[in-house]
ZADO-1210 file (C-alpha; in nm, 4 decimals, padded with zeros to 6 digits):
<atoms>
<atom x="07.7504" y="-09.9535" z="18.0835" code="MET" pos="1"/>
<atom x="07.4981" y="-09.7934" z="17.8461" code="GLY" pos="2"/>
<atom x="07.1917" y="-09.9663" z="17.7139" code="ARG" pos="3"/>
<atom x="07.2492" y="-10.1430" z="17.3766" code="PRO" pos="4"/>
<atom x="07.1097" y="-09.9578" z="17.0756" code="ARG" pos="5"/>
<atom x="06.7971" y="-10.0827" z="16.9033" code="LYS" pos="6"/>
<atom x="06.8606" y="-10.2949" z="16.5955" code="ILE" pos="7"/>
<atom x="06.6956" y="-10.0266" z="16.3788" code="THR" pos="8"/>
<atom x="06.9458" y="-09.7689" z="16.5087" code="ASN" pos="9"/>
<atom x="07.2516" y="-09.9947" z="16.4985" code="LYS" pos="10"/>
<atom x="07.4085" y="-09.8464" z="16.1840" code="HIS" pos="11"/>
<atom x="07.3374" y="-09.4823" z="16.2687" code="LEU" pos="12"/>
<atom x="07.6180" y="-09.2447" z="16.3681" code="PRO" pos="13"/>
<atom x="07.6988" y="-09.2596" z="16.7382" code="ASP" pos="14"/>
<atom x="07.4677" y="-09.0495" z="16.9594" code="ASN" pos="15"/>
<atom x="07.2108" y="-09.0008" z="16.6806" code="LEU" pos="16"/>
<atom x="06.8541" y="-09.1344" z="16.6844" code="ARG" pos="17"/>
<atom x="06.5320" y="-09.0717" z="16.4895" code="PRO" pos="18"/>
<atom x="06.2147" y="-08.9408" z="16.6512" code="LYS" pos="19"/>
<atom x="05.8875" y="-08.9834" z="16.4636" code="THR" pos="20"/>
<atom x="05.6310" y="-08.7060" z="16.5081" code="VAL" pos="21"/>
<atom x="05.2767" y="-08.7087" z="16.3694" code="ILE" pos="22"/>
<atom x="05.1550" y="-08.3554" z="16.3075" code="ARG" pos="23"/>
<atom x="04.7954" y="-08.2390" z="16.3449" code="LYS" pos="24"/>
<atom x="04.7565" y="-08.2588" z="15.9687" code="SER" pos="25"/>
<atom x="04.8328" y="-08.6309" z="15.9888" code="GLY" pos="26"/>
<atom x="05.1703" y="-08.5916" z="15.8200" code="LYS" pos="27"/>
<atom x="05.4513" y="-08.8046" z="15.9660" code="THR" pos="28"/>
<atom x="05.7859" y="-08.6306" z="16.0129" code="VAL" pos="29"/>
<atom x="06.1130" y="-08.7821" z="16.1332" code="ILE" pos="30"/>
<atom x="06.3370" y="-08.5558" z="16.3407" code="TYR" pos="31"/>
<atom x="06.6991" y="-08.6471" z="16.4036" code="TRP" pos="32"/>
<atom x="06.8118" y="-08.5961" z="16.7633" code="LEU" pos="33"/>
<atom x="07.1733" y="-08.5876" z="16.8812" code="TYR" pos="34"/>
<atom x="07.2656" y="-08.6683" z="17.2419" code="ARG" pos="35"/>
<atom x="07.5162" y="-08.4100" z="17.3640" code="THR" pos="36"/>
<atom x="07.5609" y="-08.5429" z="17.7186" code="HIS" pos="37"/>
<atom x="07.3550" y="-08.7442" z="17.9627" code="GLY" pos="38"/>
<atom x="06.9948" y="-08.7297" z="17.8443" code="LYS" pos="39"/>
<atom x="07.0333" y="-08.3886" z="17.6804" code="THR" pos="40"/>
<atom x="06.9552" y="-08.3921" z="17.3070" code="GLU" pos="41"/>
<atom x="06.9563" y="-08.1353" z="17.0301" code="ILE" pos="42"/>
<atom x="06.7651" y="-08.1513" z="16.7030" code="SER" pos="43"/>
<atom x="06.9615" y="-08.1812" z="16.3798" code="LEU" pos="44"/>
<atom x="06.6533" y="-08.1268" z="16.1649" code="GLY" pos="45"/>
<atom x="06.4578" y="-08.3548" z="15.9325" code="THR" pos="46"/>
<atom x="06.7100" y="-08.3991" z="15.6503" code="ASP" pos="47"/>
<atom x="06.8604" y="-08.7453" z="15.7044" code="ARG" pos="48"/>
<atom x="07.1819" y="-08.6915" z="15.5062" code="ASN" pos="49"/>
<atom x="07.2531" y="-08.3542" z="15.6653" code="GLN" pos="50"/>
<atom x="07.1836" y="-08.4969" z="16.0110" code="ALA" pos="51"/>
<atom x="07.4295" y="-08.7810" z="15.9482" code="PHE" pos="52"/>
<atom x="07.7009" y="-08.5381" z="15.8394" code="ILE" pos="53"/>
<atom x="07.6396" y="-08.3031" z="16.1331" code="LYS" pos="54"/>
<atom x="07.6380" y="-08.5948" z="16.3797" code="ALA" pos="55"/>
<atom x="07.9675" y="-08.7193" z="16.2376" code="ALA" pos="56"/>
<atom x="08.1183" y="-08.3726" z="16.2787" code="GLN" pos="57"/>
<atom x="07.9925" y="-08.3454" z="16.6381" code="LEU" pos="58"/>
<atom x="08.1365" y="-08.6873" z="16.7159" code="ASN" pos="59"/>
<atom x="08.4691" y="-08.5755" z="16.5733" code="ILE" pos="60"/>
<atom x="08.4652" y="-08.2635" z="16.7908" code="GLU" pos="61"/>
<atom x="08.4082" y="-08.4837" z="17.0946" code="ARG" pos="62"/>
<atom x="08.6928" y="-08.7184" z="17.0083" code="GLU" pos="63"/>
<atom x="08.9246" y="-08.4346" z="16.9074" code="SER" pos="64"/>
<atom x="08.9460" y="-08.3295" z="17.2714" code="LYS" pos="65"/>
<atom x="09.1754" y="-08.6300" z="17.3202" code="LYS" pos="66"/>
<atom x="09.5506" y="-08.5906" z="17.2790" code="ASP" pos="67"/>
<atom x="09.5475" y="-08.7888" z="16.9531" code="TYR" pos="68"/>
<atom x="09.3196" y="-08.8931" z="16.6672" code="ILE" pos="69"/>
<atom x="09.2350" y="-09.2638" z="16.6539" code="THR" pos="70"/>
<atom x="09.1709" y="-09.4756" z="16.3476" code="PHE" pos="71"/>
<atom x="08.8283" y="-09.5559" z="16.4911" code="GLY" pos="72"/>
<atom x="08.7331" y="-09.1875" z="16.4930" code="LEU" pos="73"/>
<atom x="08.8208" y="-09.1457" z="16.1253" code="VAL" pos="74"/>
<atom x="08.6633" y="-09.4789" z="16.0269" code="ALA" pos="75"/>
<atom x="08.3367" y="-09.3847" z="16.1965" code="LYS" pos="76"/>
<atom x="08.3303" y="-09.0535" z="16.0131" code="ARG" pos="77"/>
<atom x="08.3887" y="-09.2459" z="15.6902" code="TYR" pos="78"/>
<atom x="08.0993" y="-09.4758" z="15.7883" code="ARG" pos="79"/>
<atom x="07.8677" y="-09.1855" z="15.8668" code="ASP" pos="80"/>
<atom x="07.9548" y="-08.9497" z="15.5796" code="GLU" pos="81"/>
<atom x="08.0943" y="-09.1492" z="15.2872" code="ILE" pos="82"/>
<atom x="07.9248" y="-09.4899" z="15.2960" code="ILE" pos="83"/>
<atom x="07.5651" y="-09.3521" z="15.2954" code="PRO" pos="84"/>
<atom x="07.6415" y="-09.1828" z="14.9617" code="GLN" pos="85"/>
<atom x="07.6976" y="-09.5198" z="14.7943" code="LYS" pos="86"/>
<atom x="07.4409" y="-09.7528" z="14.6411" code="LYS" pos="87"/>
<atom x="07.2662" y="-09.9720" z="14.8941" code="ASN" pos="88"/>
<atom x="07.4375" y="-10.3002" z="14.8029" code="SER" pos="89"/>
<atom x="07.7813" y="-10.1330" z="14.7990" code="THR" pos="90"/>
<atom x="07.7085" y="-09.9593" z="15.1290" code="ALA" pos="91"/>
<atom x="07.6101" y="-10.2875" z="15.2932" code="GLN" pos="92"/>
<atom x="07.9298" y="-10.4527" z="15.1679" code="ASN" pos="93"/>
<atom x="08.1362" y="-10.1618" z="15.2985" code="ASP" pos="94"/>
<atom x="07.9799" y="-10.1930" z="15.6442" code="LEU" pos="95"/>
<atom x="08.0787" y="-10.5605" z="15.6477" code="VAL" pos="96"/>
<atom x="08.4373" y="-10.4705" z="15.5512" code="LYS" pos="97"/>
<atom x="08.4539" y="-10.1969" z="15.8131" code="LEU" pos="98"/>
<atom x="08.3601" y="-10.4224" z="16.1052" code="LYS" pos="99"/>
<atom x="08.6902" y="-10.6189" z="16.1355" code="PRO" pos="100"/>
<atom x="08.8938" y="-10.3028" z="16.0690" code="LEU" pos="101"/>
<atom x="08.7275" y="-10.1322" z="16.3645" code="LEU" pos="102"/>
<atom x="08.7708" y="-10.4416" z="16.5783" code="LEU" pos="103"/>
<atom x="09.1467" y="-10.4444" z="16.5135" code="PHE" pos="104"/>
<atom x="09.2383" y="-10.0752" z="16.4761" code="PHE" pos="105"/>
<atom x="08.9619" y="-09.8849" z="16.6577" code="SER" pos="106"/>
<atom x="09.1681" y="-09.7386" z="16.9448" code="ASP" pos="107"/>
<atom x="09.4968" y="-09.7214" z="16.7546" code="ALA" pos="108"/>
<atom x="09.6428" y="-09.3687" z="16.7272" code="PRO" pos="109"/>
<atom x="09.6123" y="-09.2906" z="16.3568" code="LEU" pos="110"/>
<atom x="09.9663" y="-09.1687" z="16.2949" code="GLU" pos="111"/>
<atom x="10.1236" y="-09.4544" z="16.4915" code="GLN" pos="112"/>
<atom x="09.9862" y="-09.7253" z="16.2605" code="ILE" pos="113"/>
<atom x="10.2730" y="-09.8713" z="16.0563" code="THR" pos="114"/>
<atom x="10.3196" y="-10.1251" z="15.7784" code="ALA" pos="115"/>
<atom x="10.4020" y="-10.3815" z="16.0465" code="GLN" pos="116"/>
<atom x="10.0548" y="-10.3361" z="16.1967" code="HIS" pos="117"/>
<atom x="09.8968" y="-10.3782" z="15.8544" code="ILE" pos="118"/>
<atom x="10.0864" y="-10.7050" z="15.8067" code="ARG" pos="119"/>
<atom x="09.9704" y="-10.8215" z="16.1506" code="GLU" pos="120"/>
<atom x="09.6136" y="-10.7443" z="16.0461" code="TYR" pos="121"/>
<atom x="09.6501" y="-10.9403" z="15.7232" code="MET" pos="122"/>
<atom x="09.7931" y="-11.2371" z="15.9142" code="ASN" pos="123"/>
<atom x="09.4972" y="-11.2148" z="16.1510" code="TRP" pos="124"/>
<atom x="09.2593" y="-11.2332" z="15.8519" code="ARG" pos="125"/>
<atom x="09.4554" y="-11.4928" z="15.6521" code="LYS" pos="126"/>
<atom x="09.1760" y="-11.7527" z="15.6719" code="GLU" pos="127"/>
<atom x="08.9628" y="-11.5310" z="15.4450" code="THR" pos="128"/>
<atom x="09.2169" y="-11.3852" z="15.1987" code="PRO" pos="129"/>
<atom x="08.9638" y="-11.2382" z="14.9569" code="SER" pos="130"/>
<atom x="08.7828" y="-11.0523" z="15.2353" code="ALA" pos="131"/>
<atom x="09.1178" y="-10.9429" z="15.3805" code="ALA" pos="132"/>
<atom x="09.2178" y="-10.7915" z="15.0454" code="ASN" pos="133"/>
<atom x="08.8918" y="-10.5959" z="15.0303" code="ASN" pos="134"/>
<atom x="08.9469" y="-10.4678" z="15.3844" code="GLU" pos="135"/>
<atom x="09.3051" y="-10.3775" z="15.2899" code="PHE" pos="136"/>
<atom x="09.1671" y="-10.1588" z="15.0101" code="SER" pos="137"/>
<atom x="08.9108" y="-09.9989" z="15.2403" code="MET" pos="138"/>
<atom x="09.1857" y="-09.9112" z="15.4893" code="PHE" pos="139"/>
<atom x="09.3575" y="-09.7177" z="15.2104" code="GLY" pos="140"/>
<atom x="09.0341" y="-09.5375" z="15.1188" code="HIS" pos="141"/>
<atom x="08.9752" y="-09.4364" z="15.4801" code="ILE" pos="142"/>
<atom x="09.3332" y="-09.3131" z="15.5108" code="TRP" pos="143"/>
<atom x="09.2970" y="-09.1024" z="15.1973" code="GLN" pos="144"/>
<atom x="08.9911" y="-08.9349" z="15.3480" code="HIS" pos="145"/>
<atom x="09.1841" y="-08.8829" z="15.6713" code="ALA" pos="146"/>
<atom x="09.4395" y="-08.6850" z="15.4677" code="ARG" pos="147"/>
<atom x="09.1652" y="-08.4862" z="15.2944" code="GLU" pos="148"/>
<atom x="08.9996" y="-08.4100" z="15.6288" code="TRP" pos="149"/>
<atom x="09.3278" y="-08.2861" z="15.7739" code="GLY" pos="150"/>
<atom x="09.3867" y="-08.5571" z="16.0338" code="TYR" pos="151"/>
<atom x="09.7248" y="-08.6563" z="15.8918" code="THR" pos="152"/>
<atom x="09.9726" y="-08.5715" z="15.6191" code="ASN" pos="153"/>
<atom x="10.1333" y="-08.9148" z="15.6259" code="LEU" pos="154"/>
<atom x="10.0916" y="-09.1593" z="15.3371" code="PRO" pos="155"/>
<atom x="09.8866" y="-09.4692" z="15.4105" code="SER" pos="156"/>
<atom x="10.0983" y="-09.7372" z="15.5826" code="PRO" pos="157"/>
<atom x="09.9646" y="-09.9983" z="15.3400" code="ASN" pos="158"/>
<atom x="10.1077" y="-09.8155" z="15.0371" code="THR" pos="159"/>
<atom x="10.3095" y="-10.0565" z="14.8165" code="ASN" pos="160"/>
<atom x="10.2289" y="-10.3499" z="15.0444" code="MET" pos="161"/>
<atom x="10.1250" y="-10.6794" z="14.8872" code="LYS" pos="162"/>
<atom x="09.7815" y="-10.8299" z="14.9181" code="ARG" pos="163"/>
<atom x="09.7084" y="-11.2017" z="14.9320" code="PHE" pos="164"/>
<atom x="09.7386" y="-11.3621" z="14.5866" code="PRO" pos="165"/>
<atom x="09.3921" y="-11.4656" z="14.4728" code="ILE" pos="166"/>
<atom x="09.3394" y="-11.7145" z="14.1934" code="ARG" pos="167"/>
<atom x="09.0880" y="-11.6095" z="13.9314" code="LYS" pos="168"/>
<atom x="08.7608" y="-11.7987" z="13.9591" code="ARG" pos="169"/>
<atom x="08.7648" y="-12.0661" z="13.6888" code="GLU" pos="170"/>
<atom x="08.4361" y="-12.2468" z="13.7552" code="ILE" pos="171"/>
<atom x="08.2415" y="-12.3288" z="13.4404" code="TYR" pos="172"/>
<atom x="07.9006" y="-12.4802" z="13.5128" code="VAL" pos="173"/>
<atom x="07.8489" y="-12.7747" z="13.2829" code="GLU" pos="174"/>
<atom x="07.4965" y="-12.8309" z="13.1524" code="ASP" pos="175"/>
<atom x="07.4395" y="-13.1488" z="13.3530" code="HIS" pos="176"/>
<atom x="07.5378" y="-12.9737" z="13.6788" code="ILE" pos="177"/>
<atom x="07.2971" y="-12.6907" z="13.5959" code="PHE" pos="178"/>
<atom x="07.0206" y="-12.9447" z="13.5382" code="GLN" pos="179"/>
<atom x="07.0805" y="-13.1191" z="13.8712" code="MET" pos="180"/>
<atom x="07.0032" y="-12.8016" z="14.0679" code="VAL" pos="181"/>
<atom x="06.7297" y="-12.6987" z="13.8251" code="TYR" pos="182"/>
<atom x="06.5521" y="-13.0283" z="13.8928" code="GLU" pos="183"/>
<atom x="06.4885" y="-12.9339" z="14.2584" code="PHE" pos="184"/>
<atom x="06.4225" y="-12.5605" z="14.2123" code="ALA" pos="185"/>
<atom x="06.0773" y="-12.4051" z="14.2385" code="ASP" pos="186"/>
<atom x="05.9397" y="-12.2096" z="13.9425" code="GLN" pos="187"/>
<atom x="06.0778" y="-11.8773" z="14.0661" code="ASP" pos="188"/>
<atom x="06.4304" y="-12.0164" z="14.0929" code="MET" pos="189"/>
<atom x="06.4013" y="-12.1944" z="13.7587" code="LYS" pos="190"/>
<atom x="06.3056" y="-11.8644" z="13.5972" code="ASP" pos="191"/>
<atom x="06.5930" y="-11.6855" z="13.7709" code="LEU" pos="192"/>
<atom x="06.8437" y="-11.9503" z="13.6611" code="MET" pos="193"/>
<atom x="06.7160" y="-11.9370" z="13.3040" code="ASP" pos="194"/>
<atom x="06.7245" y="-11.5560" z="13.2980" code="LEU" pos="195"/>
<atom x="07.0778" y="-11.5517" z="13.4396" code="ALA" pos="196"/>
<atom x="07.1950" y="-11.7807" z="13.1607" code="TYR" pos="197"/>
<atom x="06.9929" y="-11.6258" z="12.8776" code="LEU" pos="198"/>
<atom x="07.0820" y="-11.2640" z="12.9601" code="THR" pos="199"/>
<atom x="07.4192" y="-11.2973" z="13.1357" code="GLY" pos="200"/>
<atom x="07.3220" y="-11.0452" z="13.4031" code="GLN" pos="201"/>
<atom x="07.4336" y="-11.0223" z="13.7648" code="ARG" pos="202"/>
<atom x="07.2108" y="-11.1571" z="14.0459" code="PRO" pos="203"/>
<atom x="07.1428" y="-10.8054" z="14.1755" code="VAL" pos="204"/>
<atom x="07.0175" y="-10.6897" z="13.8342" code="ASP" pos="205"/>
<atom x="06.7859" y="-10.9898" z="13.8034" code="LEU" pos="206"/>
<atom x="06.6494" y="-10.9261" z="14.1533" code="ALA" pos="207"/>
<atom x="06.5810" y="-10.5635" z="14.0562" code="ASN" pos="208"/>
<atom x="06.3769" y="-10.6437" z="13.7436" code="LEU" pos="209"/>
<atom x="06.0500" y="-10.4492" z="13.7279" code="GLU" pos="210"/>
<atom x="05.7458" y="-10.4602" z="13.5022" code="ARG" pos="211"/>
<atom x="05.8348" y="-10.1206" z="13.3570" code="GLU" pos="212"/>
<atom x="06.1694" y="-10.2562" z="13.2348" code="HIS" pos="213"/>
<atom x="05.9810" y="-10.4443" z="12.9630" code="ILE" pos="214"/>
<atom x="05.8620" y="-10.2317" z="12.6702" code="PHE" pos="215"/>
<atom x="05.8986" y="-10.1881" z="12.2938" code="ASP" pos="216"/>
<atom x="05.9988" y="-10.5527" z="12.2590" code="GLY" pos="217"/>
<atom x="06.3101" y="-10.5178" z="12.4761" code="TYR" pos="218"/>
<atom x="06.4160" y="-10.5890" z="12.8314" code="LEU" pos="219"/>
<atom x="06.5785" y="-10.2658" z="12.9476" code="HIS" pos="220"/>
<atom x="06.8461" y="-10.3039" z="13.2150" code="ILE" pos="221"/>
<atom x="07.0658" y="-10.0454" z="13.3846" code="VAL" pos="222"/>
<atom x="07.3333" y="-10.2464" z="13.5629" code="GLN" pos="223"/>
<atom x="07.3581" y="-10.1470" z="13.9266" code="GLN" pos="224"/>
<atom x="07.7337" y="-10.1950" z="13.9509" code="LYS" pos="225"/>
<atom x="07.8430" y="-09.9964" z="13.6458" code="THR" pos="226"/>
<atom x="07.5294" y="-09.8110" z="13.5256" code="ASN" pos="227"/>
<atom x="07.5771" y="-09.9781" z="13.1866" code="ALA" pos="228"/>
<atom x="07.2534" y="-09.9575" z="12.9856" code="LYS" pos="229"/>
<atom x="07.1405" y="-10.2659" z="12.7951" code="LEU" pos="230"/>
<atom x="06.8510" y="-10.3461" z="12.5632" code="ARG" pos="231"/>
<atom x="06.7951" y="-10.7184" z="12.5322" code="ILE" pos="232"/>
<atom x="06.5638" y="-10.8355" z="12.2574" code="GLU" pos="233"/>
<atom x="06.2715" y="-11.0336" z="12.3976" code="ILE" pos="234"/>
<atom x="06.2695" y="-11.3475" z="12.1852" code="VAL" pos="235"/>
<atom x="06.2612" y="-11.7252" z="12.2299" code="GLY" pos="236"/>
<atom x="06.2602" y="-11.8648" z="12.5812" code="GLN" pos="237"/>
<atom x="06.3261" y="-11.5195" z="12.7266" code="LEU" pos="238"/>
<atom x="05.9885" y="-11.4075" z="12.5897" code="ALA" pos="239"/>
<atom x="05.8153" y="-11.7078" z="12.7480" code="GLU" pos="240"/>
<atom x="05.9694" y="-11.6439" z="13.0891" code="ILE" pos="241"/>
<atom x="05.8967" y="-11.2712" z="13.0938" code="LEU" pos="242"/>
<atom x="05.5376" y="-11.3289" z="12.9809" code="HIS" pos="243"/>
<atom x="05.4903" y="-11.5722" z="13.2708" code="ARG" pos="244"/>
<atom x="05.6490" y="-11.3338" z="13.5204" code="ARG" pos="245"/>
<atom x="05.4229" y="-11.0492" z="13.4101" code="LEU" pos="246"/>
<atom x="05.1198" y="-11.2698" z="13.4696" code="GLU" pos="247"/>
<atom x="05.2246" y="-11.4096" z="13.8078" code="THR" pos="248"/>
<atom x="05.4335" y="-11.1328" z="13.9675" code="ALA" pos="249"/>
<atom x="05.2806" y="-10.9386" z="14.2557" code="ILE" pos="250"/>
<atom x="05.3454" y="-10.5646" z="14.2511" code="GLY" pos="251"/>
<atom x="05.6083" y="-10.3883" z="14.0412" code="ILE" pos="252"/>
<atom x="05.8891" y="-10.6439" z="14.0767" code="TYR" pos="253"/>
<atom x="05.9105" y="-10.9602" z="13.8678" code="LEU" pos="254"/>
<atom x="06.0557" y="-11.1528" z="14.1619" code="PHE" pos="255"/>
<atom x="05.9632" y="-11.1351" z="14.5296" code="THR" pos="256"/>
<atom x="06.0235" y="-11.3502" z="14.8365" code="THR" pos="257"/>
<atom x="05.7633" y="-11.5935" z="14.9682" code="LYS" pos="258"/>
<atom x="05.6583" y="-11.3171" z="15.2091" code="LYS" pos="259"/>
<atom x="05.5968" y="-11.0829" z="14.9178" code="GLY" pos="260"/>
<atom x="05.9043" y="-10.8711" z="14.9906" code="GLU" pos="261"/>
<atom x="06.1412" y="-10.7452" z="14.7214" code="LYS" pos="262"/>
<atom x="06.3963" y="-11.0045" z="14.6138" code="MET" pos="263"/>
<atom x="06.7616" y="-10.9157" z="14.6763" code="THR" pos="264"/>
<atom x="07.0842" y="-11.0729" z="14.5521" code="ALA" pos="265"/>
<atom x="07.1566" y="-11.1982" z="14.9039" code="ARG" pos="266"/>
<atom x="06.8151" y="-11.3625" z="14.9424" code="LYS" pos="267"/>
<atom x="06.8413" y="-11.5068" z="14.5926" code="LEU" pos="268"/>
<atom x="07.1763" y="-11.6637" z="14.6794" code="GLY" pos="269"/>
<atom x="07.0423" y="-11.8182" z="14.9996" code="LYS" pos="270"/>
<atom x="06.7461" y="-11.9728" z="14.8179" code="ARG" pos="271"/>
<atom x="06.9760" y="-12.1115" z="14.5505" code="PHE" pos="272"/>
<atom x="07.1899" y="-12.2835" z="14.8156" code="ILE" pos="273"/>
<atom x="06.8813" y="-12.4636" z="14.9506" code="VAL" pos="274"/>
<atom x="06.8093" y="-12.6200" z="14.6107" code="TYR" pos="275"/>
<atom x="07.1773" y="-12.6931" z="14.5554" code="ARG" pos="276"/>
<atom x="07.1850" y="-12.8898" z="14.8828" code="GLU" pos="277"/>
<atom x="06.8912" y="-13.1001" z="14.7627" code="HIS" pos="278"/>
<atom x="07.0864" y="-13.1746" z="14.4444" code="ALA" pos="279"/>
<atom x="07.3962" y="-13.2743" z="14.6438" code="ILE" pos="280"/>
<atom x="07.1925" y="-13.5240" z="14.8471" code="LYS" pos="281"/>
<atom x="07.0424" y="-13.6704" z="14.5305" code="ALA" pos="282"/>
<atom x="07.3716" y="-13.6810" z="14.3374" code="TYR" pos="283"/>
<atom x="07.6504" y="-13.7361" z="14.5959" code="PRO" pos="284"/>
<atom x="07.8887" y="-13.8488" z="14.3216" code="GLU" pos="285"/>
<atom x="07.8812" y="-13.4880" z="14.1918" code="HIS" pos="286"/>
<atom x="07.9169" y="-13.3215" z="14.5331" code="LYS" pos="287"/>
<atom x="08.2429" y="-13.1448" z="14.4430" code="LYS" pos="288"/>
<atom x="08.1065" y="-12.9817" z="14.1258" code="GLU" pos="289"/>
<atom x="07.7724" y="-12.8945" z="14.2860" code="LEU" pos="290"/>
<atom x="07.9311" y="-12.7427" z="14.5964" code="THR" pos="291"/>
<atom x="08.1491" y="-12.5209" z="14.3768" code="ALA" pos="292"/>
<atom x="07.8448" y="-12.4019" z="14.1780" code="PHE" pos="293"/>
<atom x="07.7336" y="-12.0519" z="14.2827" code="GLN" pos="294"/>
<atom x="07.4453" y="-11.8641" z="14.1237" code="PHE" pos="295"/>
<atom x="07.6817" y="-11.5899" z="14.0057" code="ARG" pos="296"/>
<atom x="07.8672" y="-11.8479" z="13.7927" code="ASP" pos="297"/>
<atom x="07.5756" y="-11.8438" z="13.5478" code="LEU" pos="298"/>
<atom x="07.6905" y="-11.5014" z="13.4274" code="ARG" pos="299"/>
<atom x="08.0290" y="-11.6492" z="13.3346" code="ALA" pos="300"/>
<atom x="07.8641" y="-11.9546" z="13.1773" code="LYS" pos="301"/>
<atom x="07.6484" y="-11.7255" z="12.9654" code="SER" pos="302"/>
<atom x="07.9447" y="-11.5111" z="12.8613" code="GLY" pos="303"/>
<atom x="08.1539" y="-11.8173" z="12.7812" code="THR" pos="304"/>
<atom x="07.8860" y="-11.9843" z="12.5698" code="ASP" pos="305"/>
<atom x="07.8141" y="-11.6643" z="12.3756" code="ILE" pos="306"/>
<atom x="08.1858" y="-11.6104" z="12.3127" code="ALA" pos="307"/>
<atom x="08.2215" y="-11.9687" z="12.1864" code="MET" pos="308"/>
<atom x="07.9292" y="-11.9363" z="11.9428" code="THR" pos="309"/>
<atom x="07.9141" y="-11.5674" z="11.8495" code="SER" pos="310"/>
<atom x="08.2514" y="-11.4225" z="11.9445" code="GLY" pos="311"/>
<atom x="08.3974" y="-11.2196" z="12.2299" code="GLU" pos="312"/>
<atom x="08.2534" y="-10.8892" z="12.1062" code="GLU" pos="313"/>
<atom x="07.8989" y="-11.0217" z="12.1307" code="MET" pos="314"/>
<atom x="07.9761" y="-11.1540" z="12.4799" code="ALA" pos="315"/>
<atom x="08.1144" y="-10.8129" z="12.5775" code="ARG" pos="316"/>
<atom x="07.7951" y="-10.6402" z="12.4682" code="GLN" pos="317"/>
<atom x="07.5676" y="-10.8808" z="12.6518" code="GLN" pos="318"/>
<atom x="07.7678" y="-10.8684" z="12.9748" code="LEU" pos="319"/>
<atom x="07.7772" y="-10.4886" z="12.9587" code="GLY" pos="320"/>
<atom x="08.1559" y="-10.4544" z="12.9677" code="HIS" pos="321"/>
<atom x="08.3419" y="-10.1515" z="12.8340" code="THR" pos="322"/>
<atom x="08.6372" y="-10.3544" z="12.7057" code="ASN" pos="323"/>
<atom x="08.7208" y="-10.7023" z="12.5830" code="ILE" pos="324"/>
<atom x="08.9831" y="-10.7576" z="12.8526" code="GLN" pos="325"/>
<atom x="08.7156" y="-10.7563" z="13.1208" code="MET" pos="326"/>
<atom x="08.5068" y="-10.9984" z="12.9150" code="THR" pos="327"/>
<atom x="08.8018" y="-11.2351" z="12.8802" code="LYS" pos="328"/>
<atom x="08.8028" y="-11.2856" z="13.2592" code="THR" pos="329"/>
<atom x="08.4508" y="-11.4290" z="13.2282" code="TYR" pos="330"/>
<atom x="08.5351" y="-11.6714" z="12.9489" code="ILE" pos="331"/>
<atom x="08.6093" y="-11.9969" z="13.1261" code="ARG" pos="332"/>
<atom x="08.6627" y="-12.2309" z="12.8332" code="LYS" pos="333"/>
<atom x="08.9339" y="-12.2365" z="12.5726" code="ALA" pos="334"/>
<atom x="08.8194" y="-12.2234" z="12.2094" code="PRO" pos="335"/>
<atom x="08.7959" y="-12.5536" z="12.0258" code="ILE" pos="336"/>
<atom x="09.1025" y="-12.6168" z="11.8115" code="ILE" pos="337"/>
<atom x="09.0897" y="-12.8418" z="11.5082" code="THR" pos="338"/>
<atom x="09.4233" y="-13.0228" z="11.4708" code="PRO" pos="339"/>
<atom x="09.6090" y="-13.0689" z="11.1426" code="ILE" pos="340"/>
<atom x="09.4378" y="-13.3650" z="10.9791" code="GLN" pos="341"/>
<atom x="09.7431" y="-13.5492" z="10.8465" code="ASP" pos="342"/>
<atom x="10.0839" y="-13.5902" z="11.0059" code="SER" pos="343"/>
<atom x="10.4065" y="-13.5637" z="10.8058" code="ILE" pos="344"/>
<atom x="10.4486" y="-13.9421" z="10.8061" code="SER" pos="345"/>
<atom x="10.1026" y="-13.9845" z="10.6541" code="THR" pos="346"/>
<atom x="10.1831" y="-13.7312" z="10.3829" code="LYS" pos="347"/>
<atom x="10.5054" y="-13.9151" z="10.2997" code="GLN" pos="348"/>
<atom x="10.3152" y="-14.2414" z="10.2577" code="LYS" pos="349"/>
<atom x="10.0798" y="-14.0694" z="10.0213" code="GLY" pos="350"/>
</atoms>
């Protein structure tokens, strides 16, 4: 059995590793080496992306010597060629989705996978229906690339199959629930919670805020998920928070971890859970509402409150949506309806 790969090399294409060389000039260069057999290696150059693609192709050539193409072979090529082209957060999510697919289908002959096998997979993953649906979609993406790469002409076996029904998230964070967590948060988390509510932005976009995003009286945001460009006027409490962050932030980012590293959406979420747990211990009678409260719900709370006071169009603009229908999914309260003041019987008496 071969030696396990180093953690730093874990997500590299099979048989590929980096080699760092320091030249006489002092310049550091990373060469990418591919193991052909035994301890024999060949250099794939210094271009990381090109090395990944070449390694994926060499791995395919190795596997192609078998009598059939496996799903694992195609999925690994997808991992090595397609996923690295995506934004970091999307790429990380895709790697998570790929793991159970490889565990279940890795050695399965590609063209022998049927709808029955897909249903067996979904039953296997039924405890996490939302994740299963995402993996279902990824299976289809991988299959489409398999067709484009010439491994099969068959349609994907999950075509026209049903996913798990998922109820739309309906959580609206009431002000008093917000305050319970806020009470135990440190200043960084308080600022993040306030910014999430005031601006309506996603956790990843708050974590990515830099000093240079603040100029000309606006907070300039390019949303990572959609590339939507926003200019948010720096007024009121938003101005106070940003002024404080500019004074206290270390480096280019407005928010960092306690170790001084860049904040990420994942780290932000973990820190939020710590403060939420403190709130649950202090207010056990509100455990259900507090447990349901996720940091991302502040985006929906912001959108809902703006829609209630200023209309859905204003909420759409602040959330960065291209259409009102998307915004409607974030509005988690029905508008207030004023009833008719007098009933028919009252009118008759008059």
